[in-house]
N, C-alpha and C positions, 0 to 999 in steps of 0.2 A: 310480644308479637315475633314469630317465627317467619323467616323468609330464606329465599335461596341466594347465597353469594355468587352463583355461576352467571356471567354475563352482566354483572351488577358493577357499574363504574363507581359510583359513590353510594354510602350507605345513610340511611335516614338518622338524624339526631335523636339520641333519647331526650325525654322530658320528664318532668315530675309525674310520678304514677305511669310512665310509659317506657318500656325498654324494648329494644330490638335486639333479636338474636337470629344469626345467619348460619345456615347449615351448607356445606359443599356438594349439595345435591339438588337435582332439578325437582321443582314442585309440581310438574306435570308429567304424564307418561309413566312407565313402569316404575321409574324411581319416585314416583309419590307416594308408594307404599312405604319404603324405609323412611323417606322424608317425614311422613305423617307420624309414623310410630316413634321415630327419633325425637322430634319436636315434644310429642307427648311426654315421653319419658324424662327429657331434660326438664320439663316444666312442673312435673309432679310434685317436687319437693316445696316449689314455692307458690302453689295457687290453691285456690278453693274451688275453681271451676276450669274446664278446659272447653273452648269452642273449637270445633273441627269444622273447617270449610271444605265441603265436599266428601264423597263417600268412598273414594278410591282405596282408603286403607281400612275399608269396613271389614274385611276378613280378619283384621286384627282386633275389632271392636269387642269382643268376647274378652279377650285378654285385657284390654284397656279398661273395660269396665270392672273387671276384677281387681286390677291393680289400683284403680281409682279410689276404692274404698268409699268413703263419705263424700269424695269430691265429686261434683257434678259434672256431666258429660252432655254438651249441647252440640248437636250437629245440624249444620245446613247442608242440606242434601243438594244444593246447587240446581242444575238443569237435568237431574236425572240422566247422567251421561251414556248410560248403556242403551238409551232410546236414540241416540245419534246414529245417522246412517253409516258414518264412516267406519263403525265398529260391525264385525262379524265374527261368527264362530267362537273360538275359545275367548278371545278378549271380551267380547260381548258377554259370555257367560260368567266370565270372571266378574266383571262389573255389576251384573244383576245379583250376583253372591254377595259382593261387597255392599250393594245397596241394601239389600235385605238385612243383612247382619248389622249394618250400621242404623237403620231405623229401628230395628228390634231392640237393640241393646242401650241405645241413647236415652238419657234422662228426658231430655226435650228435643224435639224435631222442630226445624225451622224450615218452611218452604217461603221462596221469595215473590210467589206469584199464586193466585187462587186456582190457577189451573194445575200447577204442580201439587198443592195441598189436595185437590181433588183425586189426583192419580195416587197419591200416598195413602189417602184414606181409602180408595176403593181398591187398590191392590193389597195393602198391607194392613188394613183395618186399625190404622194409627192416625190419630188427630195430629196436626201440626199447627204451630203458630206463623202467622203469615207477617214477615219483615222483608220489605223489598231493600234495594240499594237507594242510595241517595243522588241527587243531581244537583245540589246547591253548592257543589265545589266548582263546578264549571266557570271558567273564567268570562266576565262580562266585557264587552267591547263596543266602543263608539261605531255608530254606522260608518262615518267617514274612514276611520282607522282601518274597517273591515273592508271597505271598498278598495282602500288603497293597497293593503296587504294582499287581498286575492289577485290583483292586477299585477302588482309588482313580483310577488312569490311564485304564482301560479300561472300567470298569463291568462287569467280568467275574467270575464265581464260580469260584474255583479248583477244578480238576478236573472242571468241567462244560462244557469246550469242546473243539472240535478245532482244531487249528492248521496253517497251512502258511505258509511263509515262502519266496517265489519271485519271479521275474520274470515278469511277466504276458505269457506268448507262448504261442502254440497248443500247441506241443509239451510243454509243462509242464501241460496238461489241467486248468486252473484251472476253466474253465466246467464240464466235464464232473464233476469233484468237488464243484462246488457243488450241481448238481442232484442227484447222488448222495446228498449229504448231506441235502438237503430231503426226498428220496423215502423215505430210510431213517428219518427222523424225529429226527435228532438235535437236541439242545436248542440249540447255537449252534456254528457254524463260522467260525473267524477266519481271515482271509487278510491276510498282510502282503505287499505287492509295490508295484511302480511303476505303480498304477492311473492316475495323472492324466498320465502321459507316454506312454501307448500306446492306440491305438485300441481294442483288446479291453478293456483296463482300464477305459476310460470307458464302454464298452458293459456290462460286468459292474456297475459302480457304478450306472448308470442303471436297469438290469434290477431289481437287488435293493435300491434304496434304500428301499422300503417293507416289505422282509422282514426282521422283527427277528433271524431265526435266522442271518442271513449278516451278518458284520460285516467290512467292507474298511477297513484301515488303511494308507495310504499309506506309500511307503517310509520304513523306519524304520532309523536308524543309531545309535541310542542304546544302548550295550551293555548297561546295566542294565535298559533296558525291555525289549530283547529277551530278556534272560536270564530276565526274570520272566515273559513269555509262554511262553517253552520250558518252564520248569521247572512252570509251573502248568497246562498242558494236559493233558488226558485221554490224547489220543492225537494223534499227528503223522501227517500226510498229505502224502505226496510223489509227485507224479505226473509228474516229470520222465522223459522216454522217450528222451533224447538227450543228449549233453554230457560222457560219462565221469563222473569223480567230481565230483559236484556239492557245493561247499562248504555249501550250507545244510543238506544231509543229514548231513554229518559233524559238523557244529557241533551237532547234536541229540544226539549220542552220549553227552557228558558229563553231560546231563541225566537219564539213566536213564528215559526215557518210552518207552511203546509207539510203535512205528513201523511204518505200514502203506505199502508202497511199490509203485509200478508195477512189474509183473514184467518186467523186461529184465536183460540181462546187465551193464548198468553198474551199476545199483543193487544186484544181487545181489552183484557182486564188492565195492562199497563196503561193504555190510553184512556181508561174509563169509557169506551166505545166512541170516544171523540176520534177525530181525524178521518180518511179515508181508507178503503180497504180493496184489495183486490184477491181473487181466490185462484187465479191460473195466469199463465203467460198471456194469453188472448185478451183475458179481461184487463190485464196491466196495460196491453197495447191501447185497448179502449178507453182506459182512464186517461192515458198519457195524450190521447188525441182530442179528448174533450175534457179538459180539467176543470174542476171546481175548487180553486184554490182556497176561497173564503170559508167554503164548508169543510175543507180538509184542514183548517188551521185550529189545533187544540187551544183552549184557553189557559194559559199557565197559572192564572189566579183562581182557578176551579178549586173548591175544597178538596175534590178527590185527590189533588196532587201534593197536598200538605205531606202526605205519608212519605215524599221523597226527601224530607229533611234529614239530614245525618244526625242532629241532635235527638229527634225522636227516635231516630233507629237505633242509636247508641243506648237511649233510655231502655229500649225494648229488649235489647240484648241484655243488658246489666239486669234486668228483672228476671229473666229466664236462668241466671246464673245464680239467683238467690236460693238459698235451701228450703225456704218455706213454701216455693212454687211447686206444686205437685207435678209430678211425672205423668 
């Protein structure tokens, strides 16, 4: 497993059958192209198959396919990055080219959501295997412990706040949800995200710094703290409009809390049409004023959610890496 050493305080320990390798390059942005290519080249001598997560290095995929010889290349197209609103002009054209070449030259294509698979099929005429992300790694927490932690750590009253965990990007509609929350009169709306590292995040922090009903928490990676916030919220808001299966959404399911999500094919597939949905800021205001929390609570034991178990996901990836599976 290759990862970036930049900004990493500690490194994961190797285990039997698992080795970690780190490159002094960022795994996202422009550096993702040499990062993916070098990871591929360094792994070639020791592997029978290569799983590439994302398509940013797709421009190198014809070369990678040629160098791979009999080794299999499996590509997870992720959220089809070129369709995100933050990309324009040359960067978007580059990402579209990378996407096309990666999908064309991979032995196997993985989509994490039926909506992504439909786009891949209609745009490129290529079938893909649907393998989502998992959620059974999230930390369980006792209700008493969760209540104590949200009070002491975040100054919140359990059951009296709305929650969102997301990257602060335009397509995740954070600004729109904040405004709708204020208009609807909610007591507190808590948003956890990378506020300090994005222009939009910094703007929102500045805009609402004197507004007590909006609480911005910078990127939080402590499992227990996240578990407490999720378990203690009254309602979870999910504004993602692109990107397939969003990990932050499926990670809410084990906490059995009401979920109100933006109405798009990706979120409906992820939630198996459970939960509640809003199609606009005005609709969100109306939902928040007249909530139906019981109807918006997905059932975590629904058979549709068994697909989010990591053991099943690992088996699915392993199967696609086998040479007898046809491209």
